[in-house]
C-alpha positions as CSV (number, residue, x, y, z in Angstrom):
1,X,109.9,88.8,108.4
2,X,107.8,90.5,105.7
3,X,105.8,93.5,106.6
4,X,103.0,94.5,104.2
5,X,101.9,98.1,104.6
6,X,98.7,98.9,102.8
7,X,95.0,98.4,102.2
8,X,92.4,95.9,103.4
9,X,89.1,95.7,101.5
10,X,86.1,93.5,101.0
11,X,85.7,92.8,97.3
12,X,82.2,92.8,95.8
13,X,82.4,90.9,92.5
14,X,79.9,90.7,89.7
15,X,80.3,88.7,86.5
16,X,79.2,90.2,83.2
17,X,79.4,88.9,79.6
18,X,81.4,92.0,78.7
19,X,82.5,95.1,80.5
20,X,80.1,98.0,80.1
21,X,81.0,101.2,78.2
22,X,80.5,104.5,79.9
23,X,76.7,105.1,80.4
24,X,75.9,101.6,79.4
25,X,74.0,99.0,81.5
26,X,75.0,95.3,81.0
27,X,73.0,92.5,82.5
28,X,75.2,90.4,84.7
29,X,75.4,86.9,86.0
30,X,76.7,86.0,89.5
31,X,77.6,88.1,92.6
32,X,80.0,87.2,95.3
33,X,82.1,88.8,98.0
34,X,85.7,88.0,98.9
35,X,88.5,89.4,101.0
36,X,90.7,91.8,99.1
37,X,92.7,95.0,99.1
38,X,96.1,95.1,97.5
39,X,97.9,95.2,100.9
40,X,95.9,92.3,102.3
41,X,96.2,90.3,99.0
42,X,100.0,90.7,99.0
43,X,100.2,89.8,102.7
44,X,98.3,86.5,102.1
45,X,100.3,85.7,99.0
46,X,103.5,86.1,100.9
47,X,102.2,84.0,103.8
48,X,101.0,81.2,101.4
49,X,104.5,81.4,99.9
50,X,105.9,80.3,103.3
51,X,107.0,83.6,104.8
52,X,106.2,85.0,108.3
53,X,104.1,88.1,107.5
54,X,102.8,91.1,109.4
55,X,100.1,93.3,107.9
56,X,99.9,97.0,108.9
57,X,96.5,98.3,107.9
58,X,93.0,99.5,109.0
59,X,89.5,98.2,108.8
60,X,86.2,99.7,110.0
61,X,83.9,98.9,112.9
62,X,81.3,97.2,110.7
63,X,80.0,93.8,109.5
64,X,82.4,93.8,106.5
65,X,85.6,93.8,108.7
66,X,85.5,90.2,109.8
67,X,84.8,89.1,106.2
68,X,87.8,91.2,105.0
69,X,90.1,89.6,107.6
70,X,88.9,86.0,107.5
71,X,91.5,84.5,105.2
72,X,94.3,86.5,106.7
73,X,93.5,85.2,110.1
74,X,93.0,81.7,108.9
75,X,96.3,81.8,107.0
76,X,98.3,83.0,110.1
77,X,99.1,86.5,109.0
78,X,100.1,88.7,112.0
79,X,97.4,91.3,112.5
80,X,98.6,92.8,115.7
81,X,99.3,96.1,114.0
82,X,96.0,96.4,112.3
83,X,93.9,99.3,113.5
84,X,90.1,99.6,113.9
85,X,88.8,102.9,112.5
86,X,85.5,104.6,113.2
87,X,84.4,104.4,109.6
88,X,83.5,101.7,107.0
89,X,85.8,99.0,105.9
90,X,87.2,99.6,102.4
91,X,85.3,98.2,99.5
92,X,86.3,97.3,95.9
93,X,83.6,96.9,93.4
94,X,84.7,94.6,90.6
95,X,83.2,93.6,87.3
96,X,84.7,90.5,85.5
97,X,83.9,89.7,81.9
98,X,83.8,86.3,80.2
99,X,87.5,86.6,79.2
100,X,88.6,87.2,82.7
101,X,89.3,90.9,82.3
102,X,88.1,93.3,84.9
103,X,87.3,96.9,85.9
104,X,87.6,98.0,89.5
105,X,86.3,100.9,91.6
106,X,87.7,101.4,95.1
107,X,85.9,103.1,98.0
108,X,88.7,103.5,100.6
109,X,86.8,103.7,103.9
110,X,89.2,102.9,106.7
111,X,92.1,102.7,104.3
112,X,91.8,106.4,103.9
113,X,92.7,106.8,107.6
114,X,96.0,105.0,107.4
115,X,98.7,107.6,108.3
116,X,102.4,108.1,108.7
117,X,101.9,107.4,112.4
118,X,100.7,103.9,111.5
119,X,103.9,103.4,109.6
120,X,105.9,104.6,112.6
121,X,104.1,102.1,114.9
122,X,104.0,99.2,112.5
123,X,107.5,99.3,111.1
124,X,109.5,100.5,114.2
125,X,111.2,97.1,114.7
126,X,112.3,96.5,111.1
127,X,115.8,95.2,110.7
128,X,118.3,94.5,107.9
129,X,117.2,91.5,105.9
130,X,113.4,92.2,106.4
131,X,111.2,92.9,103.4
132,X,108.6,95.6,103.2
133,X,105.8,95.6,100.6
134,X,104.0,98.9,99.8
135,X,101.2,99.8,97.4
136,X,99.1,102.9,96.8
137,X,95.6,102.2,98.2
138,X,96.3,104.1,101.4
139,X,97.2,107.8,101.6
140,X,100.5,108.6,99.9
141,X,102.0,110.3,103.0
142,X,101.7,107.0,104.9
143,X,103.2,105.0,102.0
144,X,106.1,107.5,101.7
145,X,106.8,107.2,105.4
146,X,106.8,103.4,105.2
147,X,109.4,103.5,102.4
148,X,111.5,106.0,104.3
149,X,111.5,103.8,107.4
150,X,112.5,100.7,105.4
151,X,115.5,102.6,104.0
152,X,116.5,103.9,107.4
153,X,116.3,100.4,108.9
154,X,118.2,98.7,106.1
155,X,115.2,96.6,105.0
156,X,114.5,95.8,101.4
157,X,111.4,97.7,100.0
158,X,109.2,96.6,97.2
159,X,106.9,99.3,95.8
160,X,104.0,98.3,93.7
161,X,102.9,101.2,91.5
162,X,99.2,100.2,91.5
163,X,97.0,102.2,91.4
164,X,99.1,104.8,89.5
165,X,98.8,108.3,91.0
166,X,100.3,111.7,90.2
167,X,103.1,111.4,92.7
168,X,103.9,107.7,92.1
169,X,107.3,108.6,90.5
170,X,108.3,110.4,93.6
171,X,107.6,107.4,95.8
172,X,109.1,104.9,93.4
173,X,112.4,106.7,93.7
174,X,112.4,105.7,97.4
175,X,112.1,102.0,96.9
176,X,114.7,99.3,96.3
177,X,112.6,97.4,93.8
178,X,109.7,98.8,91.8
179,X,107.0,96.5,90.4
180,X,104.8,97.9,87.7
181,X,102.6,96.4,85.0
182,X,103.3,97.6,81.4
183,X,100.7,100.3,81.5
184,X,101.9,101.7,84.8
185,X,105.5,101.6,83.7
186,X,104.7,103.6,80.5
187,X,103.2,106.2,82.8
188,X,106.2,106.0,85.2
189,X,108.8,106.2,82.5
190,X,107.0,108.6,80.1
191,X,107.8,106.3,77.2
192,X,105.5,103.9,75.2
193,X,105.5,100.2,75.9
194,X,107.1,99.6,72.5
195,X,110.2,101.2,74.0
196,X,110.1,99.0,77.1
197,X,113.7,97.7,77.1
198,X,115.2,101.2,76.5
199,X,112.9,102.7,79.2
200,X,113.9,100.1,81.7
201,X,117.6,100.7,81.1
202,X,117.0,104.5,81.4
203,X,115.2,103.9,84.7
204,X,118.1,102.0,86.2
205,X,120.7,104.5,84.9
206,X,118.7,107.3,86.4
207,X,117.8,105.8,89.8
208,X,120.3,103.0,90.4
209,X,117.4,100.8,91.6
210,X,115.7,97.7,90.2
211,X,112.6,97.8,88.0
212,X,110.3,94.8,87.4
213,X,107.6,95.0,84.7
214,X,104.9,92.4,84.6
215,X,103.6,91.5,81.2
216,X,100.6,89.3,81.8
217,X,100.7,86.1,79.7
218,X,104.2,87.2,78.5
219,X,105.7,86.8,81.9
220,X,107.9,89.5,83.5
221,X,111.1,91.4,82.9
222,X,113.5,93.0,85.3
223,X,116.4,95.4,84.9
224,X,119.0,95.9,87.6
225,X,122.3,97.7,87.7
226,X,123.9,94.3,86.9
227,X,121.8,93.5,83.8
228,X,118.4,92.3,82.4
229,X,116.3,89.3,83.4
230,X,113.2,87.8,81.6
231,X,111.0,85.0,82.9
232,X,108.0,83.4,81.2
233,X,104.5,83.1,82.6
234,X,103.0,79.7,83.2
235,X,100.5,79.2,80.5
236,X,96.9,79.0,81.8
237,X,93.4,79.7,80.5
238,X,92.4,82.6,82.8
239,X,89.1,82.7,84.7
240,X,89.8,85.9,86.6
241,X,93.0,88.0,86.5
242,X,92.1,90.3,89.5
243,X,94.5,88.8,91.9
244,X,97.4,88.0,89.6
245,X,99.5,91.2,90.2
246,X,99.2,91.1,94.0
247,X,100.0,87.4,94.1
248,X,103.1,88.1,92.0
249,X,104.3,90.8,94.4
250,X,103.7,88.7,97.5
251,X,105.5,85.7,96.1
252,X,108.3,87.9,94.9
253,X,108.8,89.4,98.3
254,X,108.7,86.0,100.0
255,X,111.2,84.5,97.7
256,X,113.7,87.4,98.1
257,X,113.2,87.3,101.9
258,X,114.0,83.5,101.8
259,X,117.3,84.3,100.1
260,X,116.6,83.4,96.5
261,X,118.3,85.4,93.8
262,X,116.1,87.8,91.8
263,X,115.8,85.5,88.7
264,X,114.6,82.6,90.8
265,X,112.3,84.9,92.8
266,X,110.8,86.2,89.5
267,X,110.2,82.7,88.2
268,X,108.3,81.7,91.3
269,X,106.3,85.0,91.3
270,X,105.4,84.5,87.6
271,X,104.2,81.0,88.2
272,X,102.2,82.1,91.2
273,X,100.6,85.0,89.3
274,X,99.5,82.7,86.5
275,X,98.0,80.2,88.9
276,X,96.1,83.0,90.6
277,X,94.1,83.4,87.4
278,X,92.5,80.0,87.7
279,X,89.9,81.0,90.2
280,X,87.5,83.9,90.8
281,X,88.3,86.6,93.4
282,X,91.7,87.9,94.7
283,X,92.5,86.1,97.9
284,X,90.6,82.9,97.2
285,X,92.7,82.4,94.0
286,X,96.1,82.8,95.6
287,X,97.9,79.5,95.2
288,X,99.6,77.6,98.0
289,X,103.4,77.1,98.1
290,X,103.1,73.4,97.2
291,X,101.2,74.4,94.0
292,X,104.0,76.8,92.9
293,X,106.7,74.4,94.0
294,X,105.2,71.7,91.7
295,X,105.9,73.9,88.7
296,X,108.7,76.2,89.7
297,X,110.6,73.9,92.0
298,X,111.0,74.3,95.7
């Protein structure tokens, strides 16, 4: 079983020819809405990868909640530990440019009500061999408790450092596997990306845990106490990169829970993350297991 503890949003997406600078107005093109939130995205990715998945989160009592949950329900994600809050559903406002790059502003809504008590309720039956995915779009006290419970129960925890916050290094130290993009890892390690290999080695020596750094079109690297791993990305022409990181995390967790070694899990995650760039939106772009199997192998 994979338990994803984190956010649920409705993404509001506008396409623009280029991303505006501060104080600038840029005329855009299309507008759409899609289910999102890093927690929900990772839950759906793990489910589409073939895992049994439970999502512990909160949504509001508003018209956006059913839209935010639609693909999770359709995909068979267990929402029995999802709580309705007396506030708005979380919103992500996203601009995507002609090259597929994006900027995102998050309005937390119900995600801001997720608490340590939700972690206690939603993760109480974890067992050894389970996998827990945690991000940082709900209050840090709740995420911290989820990581602590995972460790107490003997489950494997994956901690995604997005979005990077002041106390991210403290929470990262509680996880078994930390997943960061290159910008986040530079903040986490305090060293420039040009010193990536040395910084990753230093992280493992200091913490004894595994670090995974995603590098976009260059694939991903990992460092464990046993050595280094590098995997390539699957080459694509990106349409929208907004869901790539969450897809990577969900597929990585699912592959590890299924018993794959870390290198195989990383290869599958890198392929899935690349395929997620071929469509607009976060959840609509998450590939199915058969699509990933066709490239990475079953």
